[in-house]
Every structure is written in structure tokens, then in C-alpha cells.
KENU-585999 format. One line per 5 residues: number of its first residue (from 0); their letters; for each residue x, y, z of N, C-alpha, C, CB. Coordinates in steps of 0.001 Angstrom, whole numbers. Glycine has a CB too. Example, Ala and Ser with C-alpha at 12.3 -4.5 7.8 and 13.67 -1.06 7.14 Angstrom:
<nodes>
0) as) 13190/-5690/7800/12300/-4500/7800/13200/-3300/7800/11308/-4473/9046 ~ 12850/-2250/7080/13670/-1060/7140/12900/30/7870/14084/-598/5725
</nodes>
This chain:
<nodes>
0) mgnrk) -59329/-100595/-55360/-58599/-101849/-55148/-58909/-102854/-56247/-58944/-102448/-53780 ~ -60202/-102830/-56711/-60574/-103751/-57777/-59785/-103510/-59043/-62040/-103640/-58069 ~ -59627/-102222/-59402/-58837/-101887/-60592/-57386/-102309/-60442/-58908/-100392/-60871 ~ -56853/-102183/-59220/-55460/-102559/-58969/-55286/-104051/-59150/-55021/-102139/-57555 ~ -56221/-104844/-58639/-56118/-106297/-58802/-56255/-106684/-60284/-57204/-107016/-57953
5) katdy) -57161/-106025/-60993/-57343/-106309/-62409/-56081/-105987/-63200/-58526/-105518/-62961 ~ -55471/-104840/-62882/-54215/-104461/-63579/-53089/-105436/-63263/-53785/-103030/-63183 ~ -52996/-105835/-62003/-51951/-106786/-61602/-52127/-108133/-62286/-51955/-106974/-60087 ~ -53341/-108621/-62303/-53619/-109918/-62938/-53301/-109834/-64434/-55111/-110340/-62717 ~ -53620/-108734/-65065/-53359/-108543/-66497/-51856/-108610/-66768/-53937/-107186/-66986
10) ilkhi) -51067/-107932/-65933/-49608/-107922/-66110/-49027/-109301/-65893/-48952/-106927/-65151 ~ -49417/-109959/-64801/-48875/-111280/-64469/-49262/-112301/-65527/-49369/-111737/-63089 ~ -50454/-112185/-66082/-50897/-113122/-67111/-49980/-113068/-68325/-52339/-112820/-67526 ~ -49622/-111880/-68749/-48818/-111734/-69945/-47319/-111944/-69662/-49049/-110360/-70551 ~ -46874/-111668/-68441/-45507/-112006/-68055/-45318/-113536/-68131/-45191/-111474/-66614
15) amfdp) -46316/-114270/-67699/-46238/-115715/-67695/-46194/-116273/-69119/-47418/-116299/-66933 ~ -46668/-115543/-70112/-46717/-116031/-71482/-45344/-116098/-72131/-47619/-115158/-72303 ~ -44366/-115349/-71616/-43033/-115327/-72243/-42395/-116724/-72192/-42112/-114285/-71534 ~ -42571/-117419/-71096/-42075/-118793/-70982/-42988/-119515/-69991/-40552/-118837/-70514 ~ -43896/-120367/-70500/-44854/-121065/-69622/-44174/-121887/-68532/-45744/-121973/-70449
20) ndtsn) -42924/-122274/-68717/-42223/-123104/-67740/-41514/-122266/-66672/-41214/-123996/-68448 ~ -41526/-120949/-66835/-40854/-120056/-65864/-41873/-119411/-64952/-40031/-118963/-66589 ~ -41641/-119534/-63645/-42524/-118882/-62661/-41792/-117804/-61881/-43099/-119916/-61691 ~ -40464/-117744/-62030/-39668/-116808/-61225/-40007/-115357/-61561/-38168/-117058/-61446 ~ -40151/-115042/-62853/-40439/-113664/-63247/-41838/-113234/-62812/-40293/-113508/-64757
25) vqltk) -42777/-114163/-62856/-44137/-113859/-62394/-44104/-113515/-60912/-45097/-115056/-62655 ~ -43372/-114324/-60139/-43318/-114101/-58690/-42595/-112813/-58351/-42635/-115271/-57998 ~ -41499/-112517/-59074/-40772/-111276/-58836/-41650/-110065/-59123/-39508/-111225/-59693 ~ -42364/-110103/-60232/-43244/-108974/-60589/-44396/-108853/-59609/-43791/-109139/-62017 ~ -44936/-109974/-59190/-46049/-109957/-58221/-45592/-109359/-56897/-46604/-111388/-57995
30) nfleg) -44429/-109783/-56413/-43906/-109256/-55145/-43670/-107750/-55233/-42599/-109972/-54764 ~ -43158/-107313/-56389/-42881/-105883/-56556/-44161/-105067/-56546/-42120/-105634/-57855 ~ -45177/-105525/-57305/-46424/-104784/-57405/-47175/-104772/-56087/-47296/-105370/-58490 ~ -47159/-105911/-55369/-47875/-105983/-54103/-47181/-105179/-53022/-48017/-107422/-53663 ~ -45890/-104902/-53204/-45163/-104110/-52214/-45377/-102611/-52338/-43711/-104401/-52319
35) lsdeq) -46073/-102170/-53379/-46320/-100741/-53578/-47585/-100303/-52854/-46431/-100416/-55072 ~ -47549/-99091/-52354/-48771/-98529/-51762/-49712/-98178/-52920/-48457/-97251/-50858 ~ -50966/-97849/-52577/-51927/-97506/-53631/-51463/-96288/-54422/-53313/-97242/-53027 ~ -50868/-95329/-53731/-50394/-94128/-54420/-49202/-94464/-55320/-50004/-93033/-53397 ~ -48277/-95274/-54821/-47124/-95695/-55609/-47552/-96531/-56813/-46149/-96488/-54738
40) fedym) -48540/-97409/-56609/-49029/-98247/-57681/-49628/-97425/-58799/-50043/-99222/-57158 ~ -50445/-96433/-58412/-51088/-95560/-59394/-50041/-94798/-60186/-52052/-94580/-58705 ~ -49002/-94287/-59509/-47928/-93548/-60178/-47165/-94455/-61112/-46974/-92927/-59156 ~ -46937/-95693/-60678/-46184/-96648/-61524/-46967/-96974/-62763/-45861/-97943/-60754 ~ -48271/-97183/-62661/-49110/-97464/-63808/-49109/-96293/-64794/-50532/-97773/-63354
45) rrlrk) -49114/-95076/-64230/-49078/-93899/-65102/-47796/-93832/-65889/-49246/-92630/-64294 ~ -46688/-94198/-65253/-45394/-94137/-65939/-45177/-95339/-66880/-44262/-94075/-64905 ~ -46032/-96341/-66776/-45949/-97455/-67732/-46636/-97132/-69042/-46560/-98709/-67137 ~ -47560/-96141/-69025/-48285/-95787/-70226/-47358/-95166/-71237/-49424/-94848/-69908 ~ -47748/-95246/-72510/-46988/-94630/-73596/-46919/-93133/-73361/-47626/-94941/-74979
50) pqtge) -45716/-92553/-73315/-45590/-91115/-73036/-46131/-90273/-74197/-44115/-90751/-72765 ~ -46804/-89185/-73852/-47344/-88275/-74840/-46497/-87020/-75022/-48734/-87893/-74458 ~ -45629/-86757/-74021/-44776/-85591/-74069/-43354/-85977/-73704/-45297/-84500/-73135 ~ -42402/-85097/-74005/-41016/-85354/-73642/-40827/-85453/-72140/-40127/-84273/-74196 ~ -41606/-84677/-71384/-41515/-84728/-69925/-41949/-86097/-69384/-42377/-83618/-69304
55) edqgr) -43017/-86627/-69968/-43508/-87963/-69557/-42479/-89040/-69913/-44880/-88284/-70240 ~ -41788/-88867/-71023/-40828/-89861/-71489/-39639/-89935/-70531/-40350/-89528/-72921 ~ -39300/-88832/-69861/-38173/-88819/-68938/-38397/-89765/-67768/-37928/-87410/-68427 ~ -39629/-89868/-67289/-39915/-90715/-66152/-40578/-92018/-66519/-40764/-89992/-65198 ~ -40423/-92423/-67760/-41105/-93619/-68248/-40574/-94900/-67590/-40957/-93715/-69760
60) etlty) -41475/-95822/-67316/-41102/-97112/-66720/-41394/-98221/-67717/-41867/-97360/-65383 ~ -40694/-99320/-67585/-40935/-100515/-68378/-40930/-101737/-67464/-39873/-100661/-69497 ~ -41734/-102701/-67777/-41731/-103958/-67015/-40480/-104742/-67359/-43005/-104805/-67310 ~ -39882/-105373/-66371/-38607/-106094/-66549/-38852/-107604/-66564/-37600/-105723/-65417 ~ -38186/-108260/-67506/-38231/-109731/-67558/-36782/-110233/-67538/-39008/-110251/-68855
65) yapnl) -36466/-111092/-66585/-35100/-111567/-66419/-34923/-112926/-67139/-34750/-111693/-64902 ~ -34008/-112929/-68117/-33704/-114143/-68861/-32199/-114271/-69015/-34397/-114139/-70242 ~ -31480/-114669/-67962/-30020/-114745/-68007/-29534/-115722/-69096/-29475/-115174/-66634 ~ -28342/-115462/-69603/-27738/-116388/-70572/-27509/-117757/-69925/-26398/-115816/-71114 ~ -27701/-118797/-70722/-27476/-120189/-70302/-28414/-120617/-69188/-26041/-120372/-69849
70) skikl) -29497/-119889/-68975/-30481/-120324/-67966/-31566/-121193/-68610/-31127/-119095/-67268 ~ -32451/-121697/-67813/-33530/-122538/-68321/-34629/-121691/-68984/-34125/-123382/-67179 ~ -34606/-120398/-68767/-35634/-119535/-69353/-35340/-119341/-70847/-35692/-118155/-68614 ~ -36275/-119686/-71681/-36084/-119605/-73143/-37129/-118665/-73746/-36183/-121024/-73802 ~ -36641/-117625/-74405/-37529/-116714/-75097/-37586/-117039/-76589/-37080/-115271/-74880
75) evkrn) -38742/-116870/-77201/-38889/-117178/-78619/-39559/-115985/-79333/-39724/-118490/-78816 ~ -39061/-115670/-80516/-39590/-114557/-81269/-41071/-114781/-81591/-38783/-114354/-82553 ~ -41419/-115988/-82020/-42807/-116306/-82362/-43729/-116066/-81180/-42925/-117757/-82831 ~ -43309/-116503/-79995/-44131/-116318/-78811/-44235/-114844/-78448/-43564/-117112/-77639 ~ -43138/-114100/-78621/-43155/-112658/-78362/-44160/-111932/-79250/-41765/-112070/-78571
80) leiak) -44200/-112347/-80525/-45149/-111722/-81440/-46594/-112050/-81056/-44873/-112172/-82877 ~ -46806/-113259/-80533/-48129/-113623/-80107/-48564/-112800/-78890/-48181/-115106/-79797 ~ -47613/-112539/-77980/-47906/-111709/-76798/-48255/-110298/-77246/-46695/-111684/-75812 ~ -47470/-109782/-78212/-47737/-108418/-78714/-49131/-108328/-79283/-46708/-108012/-79786 ~ -49527/-109362/-80045/-50857/-109386/-80620/-51934/-109437/-79546/-50999/-110566/-81552
85) aighn) -51645/-110182/-78467/-52615/-110313/-77391/-52855/-109001/-76640/-52157/-111371/-76426 ~ -51816/-108148/-76565/-51992/-106893/-75845/-52242/-105723/-76806/-50763/-106610/-74978 ~ -52399/-106033/-78083/-52720/-104990/-79076/-51540/-104147/-79507/-53766/-104090/-78531 ~ -50352/-104709/-79437/-49150/-103944/-79841/-48647/-104443/-81189/-48021/-104065/-78769 ~ -48269/-103509/-82072/-47735/-103861/-83378/-46257/-103446/-83455/-48563/-103185/-84511
90) fferl) -45368/-104401/-83652/-43944/-104103/-83748/-43559/-103462/-85071/-43147/-105357/-83551 ~ -44396/-103638/-86090/-44009/-103224/-87440/-44774/-101975/-87890/-44250/-104366/-88430 ~ -44034/-101000/-88379/-44638/-99761/-88840/-43918/-99268/-90088/-44602/-98691/-87734 ~ -44682/-98578/-90954/-44054/-97881/-92072/-43420/-96613/-91540/-45082/-97563/-93203 ~ -42274/-96266/-92048/-41502/-95165/-91500/-41398/-93973/-92446/-40134/-95642/-91146
95) wltdp) -41412/-92790/-91874/-41160/-91582/-92665/-39645/-91327/-92614/-41988/-90328/-92113 ~ -38991/-91329/-93765/-37558/-91146/-93851/-37237/-89950/-94743/-36882/-92418/-94383 ~ -36059/-89374/-94526/-35613/-88245/-95310/-34397/-88657/-96162/-35268/-87046/-94387 ~ -34498/-88510/-97462/-33395/-88838/-98354/-32235/-87876/-98079/-33843/-88765/-99849 ~ -31035/-88409/-97751/-29924/-87533/-97396/-29412/-86704/-98570/-28798/-88350/-96835
100) qtgev) -29673/-87154/-99794/-29182/-86435/-100961/-30148/-85313/-101403/-28959/-87418/-102110 ~ -31427/-85628/-101448/-32397/-84689/-101999/-33183/-83952/-100910/-33356/-85422/-102913 ~ -33171/-84509/-99678/-33961/-83899/-98619/-35426/-84212/-98695/-33782/-82445/-98640 ~ -35816/-85075/-99663/-37223/-85435/-99845/-37664/-86409/-98753/-37452/-86054/-101245 ~ -38818/-86147/-98166/-39382/-87009/-97125/-40343/-88005/-97762/-40107/-86168/-96032
105) ylttq) -40171/-89290/-97485/-41033/-90311/-98092/-41407/-91382/-97073/-40336/-90955/-99303 ~ -42481/-92086/-97377/-42979/-93152/-96513/-42539/-94486/-97099/-44536/-93088/-96365 ~ -41933/-95343/-96274/-41428/-96624/-96760/-42584/-97511/-97241/-40624/-97340/-95651 ~ -42289/-98302/-98255/-43286/-99221/-98803/-43544/-100367/-97829/-42826/-99771/-100169 ~ -42470/-100920/-97284/-42589/-102036/-96349/-42612/-101530/-94905/-41429/-103030/-96549
110) ahmvv) -43269/-102287/-94062/-43270/-102008/-92632/-41986/-102561/-92009/-44528/-102620/-91948 ~ -41414/-101852/-91035/-40182/-102271/-90409/-40398/-102423/-88896/-39050/-101261/-90711 ~ -39603/-103324/-88298/-39725/-103516/-86871/-39169/-102320/-86104/-39015/-104789/-86453 ~ -39940/-101810/-85171/-39529/-100671/-84355/-39569/-101091/-82892/-40444/-99428/-84609 ~ -38433/-101122/-82224/-38366/-101537/-80814/-37426/-100602/-80068/-37887/-103022/-80681
115) dlpir) -37605/-100570/-78756/-36683/-99834/-77885/-35554/-100787/-77539/-37403/-99287/-76581 ~ -34323/-100334/-77730/-33173/-101168/-77409/-32236/-100420/-76454/-32424/-101581/-78699 ~ -31607/-101121/-75532/-30609/-100469/-74667/-29378/-100130/-75493/-30224/-101382/-73458 ~ -28813/-98960/-75296/-27634/-98531/-76030/-26505/-98267/-75042/-27933/-97268/-76881 ~ -25379/-98911/-75288/-24195/-98674/-74470/-23198/-97849/-75265/-23559/-100010/-74006
120) rqaql) -22796/-96743/-74718/-21870/-95845/-75430/-20513/-96534/-75638/-21684/-94512/-74639 ~ -20117/-96690/-76878/-18824/-97320/-77204/-17837/-96202/-77569/-18970/-98370/-78398 ~ -17487/-95391/-76576/-16584/-94285/-76808/-15797/-93994/-75536/-17355/-93038/-77273 ~ -14588/-93525/-75729/-13758/-93144/-74583/-14132/-91737/-74148/-12240/-93227/-74931 ~ -14471/-91570/-72876/-14905/-90292/-72384/-13851/-89638/-71467/-16217/-90454/-71651
125) likks) -12819/-90402/-71069/-11801/-89855/-70180/-10615/-89395/-71007/-11362/-90899/-69123 ~ -10172/-88179/-70779/-9051/-87623/-71534/-7798/-88469/-71369/-8773/-86190/-71094 ~ -7551/-88953/-70115/-6323/-89677/-69867/-6306/-91046/-70572/-6129/-89856/-68374 ~ -7469/-91541/-71001/-7518/-92796/-71712/-7720/-92602/-73200/-8604/-93656/-71158 ~ -7757/-91390/-73645/-7982/-91095/-75062/-6821/-91588/-75913/-8186/-89591/-75272
130) sipan) -7149/-92193/-77078/-6113/-92700/-77982/-6105/-91952/-79292/-6309/-94179/-78241 ~ -6573/-90708/-79292/-6590/-89909/-80518/-5145/-89453/-80821/-7566/-88666/-80374 ~ -4638/-89735/-82006/-3246/-89352/-82325/-3099/-87844/-82398/-2798/-89983/-83657 ~ -1908/-87377/-82009/-1625/-85932/-82018/-1365/-85432/-83443/-408/-85615/-81116 ~ -826/-86332/-84295/-532/-85927/-85683/-465/-87167/-86558/810/-85123/-85769
135) nntvd) -84/-86992/-87802/-7/-88101/-88748/1377/-88078/-89418/-1155/-88010/-89818 ~ 2406/-87817/-88600/3737/-87562/-89156/4758/-88677/-88927/4269/-86306/-88579 ~ 4509/-89580/-87959/5538/-90549/-87556/5089/-91980/-87844/5866/-90392/-86059 ~ 5967/-92705/-88545/5690/-94114/-88833/6893/-94956/-88376/5398/-94332/-90366 ~ 6606/-96217/-88044/7660/-97133/-87646/8483/-97542/-88870/7065/-98375/-86947
140) elsgq) 9816/-97534/-88742/10679/-97819/-89874/10546/-99264/-90378/12109/-97541/-89495 ~ 10235/-100204/-89450/10168/-101600/-89834/8800/-102032/-90348/10549/-102445/-88678 ~ 7741/-101421/-89772/6387/-101847/-90173/5663/-100847/-91070/5553/-102090/-88948 ~ 6111/-99592/-91070/5418/-98578/-91834/4134/-98130/-91201/5143/-99074/-93188 ~ 3862/-98572/-89974/2621/-98229/-89267/2858/-97014/-88381/2111/-99430/-88419
145) ptges) 1804/-96227/-88091/1933/-95055/-87220/2497/-95441/-85854/573/-94363/-87048 ~ 3328/-94608/-85312/3927/-94874/-83987/4094/-93555/-83247/5309/-95608/-84120 ~ 4433/-93638/-81981/4619/-92433/-81177/3355/-91620/-81073/5715/-91586/-81751 ~ 3475/-90318/-81290/2308/-89412/-81196/1306/-89621/-82314/2766/-87969/-81209 ~ 1736/-90344/-83374/829/-90589/-84497/27/-91874/-84307/1615/-90658/-85803
150) kggkl) 345/-92637/-83254/-336/-93907/-83041/-1713/-93697/-82411/513/-94820/-82158 ~ -2722/-94298/-83010/-4078/-94196/-82499/-4607/-95553/-82084/-4991/-93575/-83537 ~ -5676/-96014/-82748/-6264/-97312/-82414/-5427/-98453/-82963/-7687/-97406/-82951 ~ -5685/-99633/-82438/-4986/-100815/-82930/-5960/-101988/-83002/-3776/-101161/-82021 ~ -5592/-102986/-83784/-6473/-104143/-84008/-5830/-105376/-83385/-6739/-104369/-85538
155) sfpel) -6535/-105991/-82428/-6020/-107195/-81758/-6363/-108431/-82565/-6590/-107320/-80330 ~ -5689/-109517/-82271/-5956/-110781/-83004/-7371/-111293/-82751/-4937/-111866/-82595 ~ -7883/-111259/-81494/-9282/-111681/-81278/-10272/-110847/-82091/-9636/-111585/-79792 ~ -10005/-109531/-82186/-10887/-108673/-82969/-10812/-109048/-84442/-10520/-107192/-82773 ~ -9594/-109381/-84910/-9457/-109799/-86305/-10192/-111106/-86561/-7979/-109947/-86676
160) qaqva) -10129/-112033/-85594/-10843/-113320/-85728/-12364/-113082/-85811/-10507/-114265/-84520 ~ -12851/-112146/-84996/-14284/-111841/-85015/-14693/-111306/-86368/-14643/-110830/-83921 ~ -13851/-110479/-86989/-14172/-109935/-88305/-14095/-111034/-89378/-13214/-108772/-88653 ~ -13151/-111969/-89238/-13076/-113103/-90173/-14341/-113929/-90087/-11843/-113987/-89879 ~ -14841/-114136/-88865/-16063/-114926/-88670/-17273/-114250/-89310/-16321/-115147/-87174
165) qqldn) -17270/-112922/-89374/-18354/-112149/-89978/-18126/-111903/-91472/-18507/-110819/-89254 ~ -17041/-112480/-92009/-16714/-112375/-93429/-16543/-110909/-93877/-17807/-113052/-94262 ~ -15904/-110111/-92993/-15657/-108711/-93306/-14301/-108591/-93972/-15729/-107829/-92036 ~ -14164/-109237/-95123/-12860/-109317/-95796/-12355/-107939/-96219/-12952/-110232/-97020 ~ -13224/-107113/-96777/-12784/-105798/-97219/-12382/-104900/-96035/-13891/-105130/-98033
170) tilee) -13114/-105036/-94947/-12771/-104269/-93736/-11389/-104653/-93244/-13814/-104503/-92620 ~ -11118/-105943/-93233/-9799/-106438/-92772/-8693/-105921/-93703/-9779/-108011/-92722 ~ -8920/-105954/-95017/-7903/-105452/-95944/-7616/-103971/-95709/-8348/-105674/-97391 ~ -8659/-103206/-95449/-8437/-101787/-95191/-7627/-101580/-93916/-9772/-101049/-95090 ~ -7942/-102388/-92883/-7296/-102177/-91598/-5851/-102666/-91547/-8082/-102856/-90534
175) ikirg) -5576/-103850/-92133/-4227/-104418/-91993/-3353/-104185/-93212/-4318/-105895/-91727 ~ -3930/-103634/-94288/-3119/-103329/-95467/-3096/-101826/-95742/-3653/-104082/-96694 ~ -4232/-101262/-96119/-4276/-99837/-96500/-3850/-98964/-95327/-5699/-99434/-96975 ~ -4400/-99245/-94147/-4041/-98468/-92955/-2975/-99167/-92122/-5277/-98217/-92099 ~ -2492/-100292/-92590/-1577/-101093/-91774/-129/-101106/-92252/-2069/-102485/-91722
180) gdeia) 279/-100125/-93034/1699/-100047/-93414/1978/-100038/-94894/2420/-101169/-92825 ~ 951/-100016/-95730/1151/-99896/-97181/1119/-98399/-97500/37/-100701/-98011 ~ 2305/-97787/-97498/2397/-96336/-97603/1817/-95794/-98904/3830/-95910/-97480 ~ 2118/-96446/-100026/1653/-95938/-101311/128/-96051/-101421/2330/-96702/-102464 ~ -419/-97208/-101003/-1872/-97390/-101060/-2573/-96404/-100114/-2251/-98851/-100694
185) yqefe) -1988/-96162/-98954/-2606/-95242/-98022/-2627/-93818/-98550/-1889/-95289/-96705 ~ -1530/-93408/-99215/-1481/-92074/-99796/-2548/-91927/-100873/-90/-91788/-100377 ~ -2743/-92963/-101680/-3788/-92923/-102700/-5171/-92928/-102056/-3646/-94111/-103663 ~ -5304/-93684/-100976/-6545/-93727/-100220/-6919/-92313/-99723/-6412/-94710/-99028 ~ -5930/-91604/-99129/-6136/-90271/-98645/-6486/-89296/-99784/-4905/-89806/-97910
190) rqmid) -5833/-89456/-100929/-6094/-88597/-102063/-7539/-88776/-102521/-5115/-88897/-103211 ~ -7979/-90023/-102646/-9353/-90268/-103095/-10366/-89702/-102102/-9591/-91773/-103288 ~ -10073/-89844/-100810/-10997/-89341/-99796/-11108/-87816/-99868/-10539/-89775/-98393 ~ -9961/-87154/-100085/-9959/-85694/-100141/-10677/-85215/-101426/-8491/-85148/-100090 ~ -10408/-85884/-102537/-10978/-85445/-103821/-12441/-85774/-103984/-10223/-86058/-104945
195) tgsas) -12864/-86975/-103556/-14210/-87449/-103847/-15061/-87713/-102609/-14127/-88691/-104652 ~ -14441/-87789/-101427/-15217/-88109/-100225/-15374/-89592/-100004/-16571/-87480/-100305 ~ -14816/-90415/-100876/-14884/-91874/-100734/-13640/-92467/-101387/-16199/-92459/-101381 ~ -13412/-93777/-101125/-12265/-94446/-101720/-12668/-95845/-102160/-11082/-94503/-100727 ~ -12023/-96331/-103218/-12336/-97648/-103766/-11244/-98625/-103400/-12511/-97586/-105290
200) leqll) -11573/-99637/-102618/-10595/-100659/-102235/-10129/-101434/-103475/-11204/-101632/-101184 ~ -11051/-101650/-104409/-10695/-102373/-105639/-9606/-101640/-106404/-11929/-102558/-106535 ~ -9708/-100310/-106504/-8704/-99533/-107208/-7385/-99538/-106447/-9189/-98103/-107420 ~ -7434/-99495/-105122/-6229/-99483/-104331/-5460/-100794/-104449/-6563/-99205/-102894 ~ -6188/-101902/-104529/-5537/-103214/-104663/-4854/-103374/-106018/-6560/-104333/-104469
205) rlgtk) -5363/-102669/-107032/-4752/-102736/-108351/-3350/-102144/-108389/-5619/-102030/-109346 ~ -2997/-101354/-107385/-1684/-100732/-107329/-577/-101784/-107170/-1629/-99725/-106176 ~ -935/-102925/-106593/52/-104010/-106434/1091/-103750/-105376/744/-104254/-107722 ~ 829/-102802/-104494/1804/-102468/-103449/1648/-103385/-102232/1646/-100996/-103024 ~ 2617/-103328/-101330/2619/-104220/-100164/2852/-103449/-98898/3676/-105301/-100310
210) vkste) 2509/-104057/-97768/2783/-103439/-96484/4277/-103570/-96165/1918/-104085/-95368 ~ 4798/-102610/-95449/6238/-102587/-95140/6640/-103779/-94266/6612/-101269/-94430 ~ 5765/-104219/-93388/6100/-105306/-92490/6375/-106620/-93262/4966/-105507/-91481 ~ 5694/-106799/-94395/5944/-107998/-95233/7348/-107970/-95797/4919/-108090/-96388 ~ 7742/-106818/-96297/9087/-106682/-96855/10129/-106829/-95752/9249/-105323/-97569
215) tlskl) 9850/-106266/-94571/10798/-106389/-93447/10966/-107821/-93030/10338/-105564/-92256 ~ 9855/-108555/-92920/9935/-109955/-92525/10721/-110779/-93555/8526/-110535/-92347 ~ 10492/-110479/-94816/11238/-111185/-95898/12735/-110956/-95741/10774/-110697/-97312 ~ 13132/-109716/-95452/14570/-109414/-95303/15156/-110059/-94069/14796/-107911/-95242 ~ 14387/-110123/-92985/14862/-110776/-91770/15101/-112263/-92011/13858/-110579/-90629
220) fkgmh) 14182/-112886/-92741/14349/-114308/-93070/15582/-114521/-93938/13099/-114850/-93788 ~ 15770/-113661/-94923/16919/-113805/-95812/18233/-113553/-95051/16794/-112832/-97008 ~ 18182/-112657/-94050/19342/-112424/-93214/19698/-113626/-92392/19113/-111260/-92324 ~ 18722/-114499/-92148/18935/-115765/-91439/19175/-116909/-92405/17741/-116085/-90548 ~ 19355/-116578/-93706/19609/-117551/-94774/18409/-118442/-95056/20797/-118411/-94415
225) fdnnl) 17177/-117873/-94815/15946/-118562/-95208/15379/-117868/-96429/14904/-118582/-94045 ~ 15521/-118502/-97586/15002/-117899/-98787/13470/-117892/-98735/15512/-118648/-100033 ~ 12828/-116883/-99285/11382/-116798/-99221/10887/-115895/-100349/10918/-116270/-97840 ~ 9591/-115950/-100597/9000/-115116/-101638/7916/-114195/-101057/8410/-115997/-102754 ~ 8034/-113868/-99746/7044/-113024/-99108/6902/-111676/-99809/7405/-112817/-97660
230) adngr) 8026/-111071/-100122/7998/-109751/-100757/7435/-109817/-102164/9393/-109149/-100791 ~ 7472/-111015/-102770/6948/-111166/-104147/5450/-111420/-104176/7662/-112309/-104859 ~ 4975/-112205/-103171/3562/-112629/-103218/2696/-111972/-102154/3472/-114125/-103066 ~ 3326/-111492/-101103/2528/-110969/-99986/1865/-109643/-100347/3405/-110790/-98743 ~ 818/-109324/-99606/121/-108041/-99776/677/-106983/-98834/-1386/-108211/-99537
</nodes>
């Protein structure tokens, strides 16, 4: 029982260090630990230890700290590093990496942060919701973009705004120009990918070609007697 109290006090002490003004997480952890039987407590402590085998890793446990967005609980990187130092944990390690070109294994000069992060699968797993195109044969006459069975993913305006905020200008050009209806540039893009395994956006832009939707919009405006230079200046 003495060891159990010592372990509990040790955990609660360091849980409290994450935010000195927060007592809710300390109380939640205390209630959880005190609710375990001696056998359950011992098993839980065992699963908290760093796993030595793949079998141990399957049943591994981690202590939980609740810090909801917009709550009064505030976490700080500096304080987290101090807690790690207090419990003898080092976030930074030199890594053994394998060069993808030569296959040579080398040790990094600088130490890098290594942490466990939750991963959410960003993929469609249901066949009925799959958006994989059946072929690459059909394009819309007005926009030059894939349609029908050739239509796959699409880019929404909020997604485009997010990319603008991240200054992903080249990514946007590839999505809304090269892959967005510029037939000549896309054909050259495909050729470069097949021949070399990569493509140069800079070279593709030198072609001076435009997306079909720009030309279509220009013609629609002119049909309404609105003169414009979209087809001359647009990409």
C-alpha cells in the first residue's frame, strides 16, 4: 500500500505541474487511481511503463490530461519541457535514418523531437463513398476539367482559402491550372512525370497556356456585349 501511495503522489504531483491553476485534472486522475483495486492498480502501473516488446506495446497505457480548446487550462511548451526534465525524460534524440537514394544508414547530427502523436486516417474506406475516377477520358466542354466517370477529387473555396493562408501558391497553381482545365499544360505535366518521375511547374508556366474555363468565361461576357481581356491575360 505504501508503494501505491508513493506512486499515486508522484503522478498527481507532476499532473499538477502542467497548469498550477488547474485542479480538475489532478482530481480526475486521483479519483481514477483510487477507484482501482490493488490488482488493477498494479496492472495499470505495469502498462504505463515503457514497453520492451511488441506484445507489451499493444496493451500500453498513457496518462490523460484534459485541456479543451478555449478553456481556462493553458499548456506551455516551456513548462512541458521542465516537467520532462523533472521525470528524467528527453524529448530530443539523434535519429538513425536511411538515405532513400543510396540506402546508406546514418546518424543525424542534430537531435530531433520525438513524441507520440494521435493519427487520424484521412482516407475513404467505404467503397460507396470512393471518389476514385474510373478513367481519364472525359472532360467538360466548357471548363476542360474531368467530368463523369473521369471526375475524382475537387477543391472547395474554403480549402483554397486555407491554402492561400499557408502561402501554398505553387500547390494552388497545380490544382486550379495544371489539373484544373489547362489541357496543354496538363499533357506536358503528364509527359514529364512519365519520362522523369517529376514535373517542373516553372517550365509548365512558360508554355503560356490557359485554362479552358477562362476562355469560356471571356466568350460568355463577349456574347453579352461585355468586352474583356480575360483570354489575353488570364492563366
